[in-house]
N, C-alpha and C positions, 0 to 999 in steps of 0.2 A: 436647736434650743434656739431661743430668742435670746441675746444677750444684754445682760442684766436682772435678768429671770431664774430663782432659784428653783429646784425642785417643790417646795410649798408654795410659790406662786401658780406654777402648774398645776399644781392639786386643785388652787384655790380658782382658774383661771376654768378647769373643766368641770368643779363644780357649778360657778358661773353657767359655761355652754350647756349643761345636762338641764337644769334647774330653769334657765330662760327658756329651754326648746322646748322642753315637755310639759308647760304647764299652759294652760289653754289661752287661744290667739287664734286669728283670722286663720293662717296657715291650717291649725291642727283641727278647727274646725270643719273646715272644707273636706282636709285628706278623709277625716272621718265619715264624711258623708259621701265620699268615693269610695271609701273603702267599703260601705253598704250598698251603694248602688250601681257599683261598679264590679266590686270584688277589687284581691289585691295585684293580680298580673294586669292588670288593665288601668289599676291605678301607681301601677310603677311610676310610666313617663313624669305623671303627678309631684311624684315624690322623687323624682331625681330635677324634676326640677326645682323643686326647694332649696332640696339640699345645695346641690349644687350653684346655685342664682343667688343664694342667700351668701354664700362665702366668698362669691364673686364680690356682693354688695361690700361685705367687710373687706376685704381687699384693695375694692375703689375707695371706700372711708379713710383706709390707714394711709394709701397714695393722697390723698389731700381733698377727698369732698369735703370732710369733716371741717377742714380749714375755711372751702367757699362757705358750709352755713352759716360759721362764724363772723365768716365778711358780712354777708347777707343770708342774714336772720330769717327775711321771707321767706327767700325759696324754703326752709322747711316747716314754714306753717303752709305755704301752697300745697306740698307734697303731701304732709299731714291730712287737710281736707280733702283733698282730692284725691286720696286711699281712704279717705272714711266714706265719699261715694261713693266707687265705686263698690266698697266692700257692701252698702246697702242696697245698692244694686245686685249684688250676688245673694243677698239674705231677702230680697225677690224676690229673684228667679226660683232659690230654692226652695220656700217658702209656699209658692204654688205651682209647684214640680208637679204633676203628676207622679203615680206609682207607675215605673218605669216596664216594660216587654221586656221579658229574658228569652233566652236562646234556651237550647234543654240544656245548656249543664249548669243555669242558673245563672248567669251575669249577664248583664244589662246590657241591651242590645241600642241604646243613646250613648254618647260619644263624653270619657271623663275630659277632663281641663287638661292638654297638650305640654308636652314639655317646655318648651318656647314661650306657653302663657303663662303656667306656675313661675319660669324664672323672670320674665318679666312683671309680672304682679308682684318680687318681692322689693321692686323699686318705688311701688306704691305702696308697701303695708308699714299702718304705722308700727306696730311694735317689730317689725325690720327694722327701720331705722333708728328705734329707743335702742335697741340689744345689738349693732352693728353701733354706733357711736360712743356705748357705753365698753362696749368691748374693747374698743381703739384707745382711748383716752384713759381706764381705768390698766391694760394691761402690755400697751405698748412702752417699751424705755423712752426715754428722752432721745438718745441718740439712733433710730432705730433706720433702716431702708429695709427694699424691695421685700429681700430675702424676707425676711423680721415680720411683715405686715402677710405675706405670702402666708409661712410657717404658724403663723394666727387663724390664716381662711382656713389652710387646711384642718388643724384640728379640731375647730369650730364643728367642721363638716361632718371628722370625722364620731365625733360627739356629738352633737345634736341632730344627724341624719337617724341613728339608730333611736331618739328619742321622739324625732316625729313619723318615726314607720309606725310606733306603736300605736298611735292612734289609728292608722291604716290596720294596723290586726286587728283594733279592739273595733272598729266599724263589719270587717269584714265576721267577726264572732258574731257580732248582732244581728248579722243574718239570720242567725240560726233560730233569734228566737219571736224576730220580724217577718212569718213566714206570709202573711195576707196585704196584698193593698191598701189599706186601711191604716196597719199599723206600719207603715213606711210613710205612710201619708204624716202622721204623726211624728215620727222622727223629725222628718225634714223640714214640718215646723219649729219643733223642739229645735232642732241644728242651726234654723236661721235665726231666731232669737238669742240664740247665744252667740253668732256671729254680732250679732248688734251689741249684743249687753260685752264682749271682748272690748269695743271700743271705747269704752267710759273711760277706764283707769288712762288711756292714751290722750285721748282729747282735753279730758280734762283735768292734768296733770298738770303742773304746773314745770 
């Protein structure tokens, strides 16, 4: 347990982690598309990369990255727009993706995002930075140490992981509805549009 955090504060943090993790955002839109296009098993490295990569980001922010951004705020702005540019590129690729060939088991023969790719993506994910900084500044006590920051990161991963996984499972469920290449094409276009829309509250919020 974190020093200075009551049981009620832990409940509040868990609620924050769950709500911020399950609401639409870049990670959720991409893992949803991965669940549809690649199936659950082949999307597991992508899912693990999101969960562990973000937990490591929370730890990093707790150990001092937040102070760096406070001292040099332009760095946060650069990361925000670099991440947005990368997300727009991903949305463009998703929108242009052709219906994917499948093997005898119905899984896509194309390659899903790797564990390292998904983990690295967290560092340029604008929503991820907002979530990590908010968690650290709101819930870590004033006099905290490495163990406190690590505990916050672990709990965020344990609570947020199933929330992100739910999007992958939803994508897998949609495979039963979207049975033809045309419907998959339409889904990819919609997912690309949602990925772009997910940037709006991040880029245009104060």
